[in-house]
C-alpha positions in Angstrom: 95.5 -25.9 -166.1 96.2 -29.0 -163.7 96.1 -28.9 -160.0 99.7 -28.9 -159.8 99.9 -25.7 -162.1 97.5 -24.0 -160.2 99.1 -24.7 -156.9 102.3 -23.5 -158.1 100.8 -20.2 -159.6 99.5 -19.7 -156.2 102.7 -20.2 -154.5 104.8 -18.0 -156.9 103.6 -14.8 -155.2 104.2 -15.7 -151.7 107.8 -17.1 -152.4 108.6 -13.9 -154.8 107.5 -11.7 -151.8 109.9 -13.9 -149.4 113.0 -14.0 -152.0 112.8 -10.3 -152.9 112.4 -9.4 -149.1 115.6 -11.1 -148.1 117.7 -10.3 -151.4 116.4 -6.9 -152.8 117.0 -7.8 -156.3 114.0 -9.0 -158.8 116.3 -11.1 -161.0 117.8 -12.9 -157.8 114.6 -13.2 -156.3 113.2 -14.7 -159.6 115.9 -17.2 -159.6 115.3 -18.2 -156.1 111.8 -18.6 -156.9 112.1 -20.9 -159.9 114.4 -23.1 -158.1 112.1 -23.1 -155.0 109.1 -24.1 -157.1 111.0 -26.5 -158.8 112.1 -28.1 -155.6 108.4 -28.1 -154.5 107.4 -30.0 -157.7 110.2 -32.6 -157.5 109.0 -33.3 -153.8 105.4 -33.9 -154.9 106.7 -36.3 -157.7 108.4 -38.2 -155.1 105.4 -38.6 -153.5 106.2 -36.7 -150.3 103.2 -35.8 -148.3 103.1 -31.9 -148.0 100.9 -30.9 -145.4 100.9 -27.2 -146.0 102.7 -26.5 -149.5 102.6 -22.8 -148.6 104.7 -23.4 -145.6 106.9 -25.7 -147.5 107.4 -23.3 -150.3 108.2 -20.7 -147.8 110.9 -22.6 -146.0 112.5 -23.8 -149.1 112.5 -20.2 -150.3 114.0 -18.9 -147.4 116.7 -21.4 -147.5 117.6 -20.8 -150.9 117.7 -17.2 -150.4 120.0 -17.4 -147.0 122.4 -19.7 -149.4 122.2 -17.0 -152.0 123.2 -14.2 -149.6 125.9 -16.5 -148.2 127.3 -17.4 -151.3 127.3 -13.5 -152.4 129.1 -12.6 -149.2 131.8 -15.4 -149.5 132.3 -14.0 -153.3 132.7 -10.7 -152.0 135.1 -11.7 -149.3 137.0 -13.4 -151.6 137.2 -10.5 -154.1 138.2 -8.1 -151.4 141.1 -10.5 -150.4 142.4 -11.0 -153.9 142.2 -7.2 -154.0 144.2 -6.6 -151.0 146.8 -9.2 -152.0 146.9 -7.3 -155.4 147.4 -3.9 -153.7 150.0 -5.3 -151.2 152.0 -7.0 -154.2 151.9 -3.8 -156.0 153.0 -1.7 -153.2 156.1 -4.3 -152.7 157.2 -4.3 -156.0 157.0 -0.5 -156.4 158.8 0.3 -153.4 161.9 -1.7 -154.6 
């Protein structure tokens, strides 16, 4: 196992705890963690000097989880709007 693999293995539980606490779903948290660790790996590949990989991973994980929450909220709002529009259309068509 390389040093990088060891580092990512150490970061995974920290990232998962953050993602799960924010999202409340194991599968969504796992997706966010995978993306966060990929970004840590890519940053290291790009030669970025990361003073605290743990803080970097925590920040990336939290931001991705926030994006996931925003995306879910936007989808719920859009679904709610389309349902309301269908109901209005149905009641308009039924009354005439």
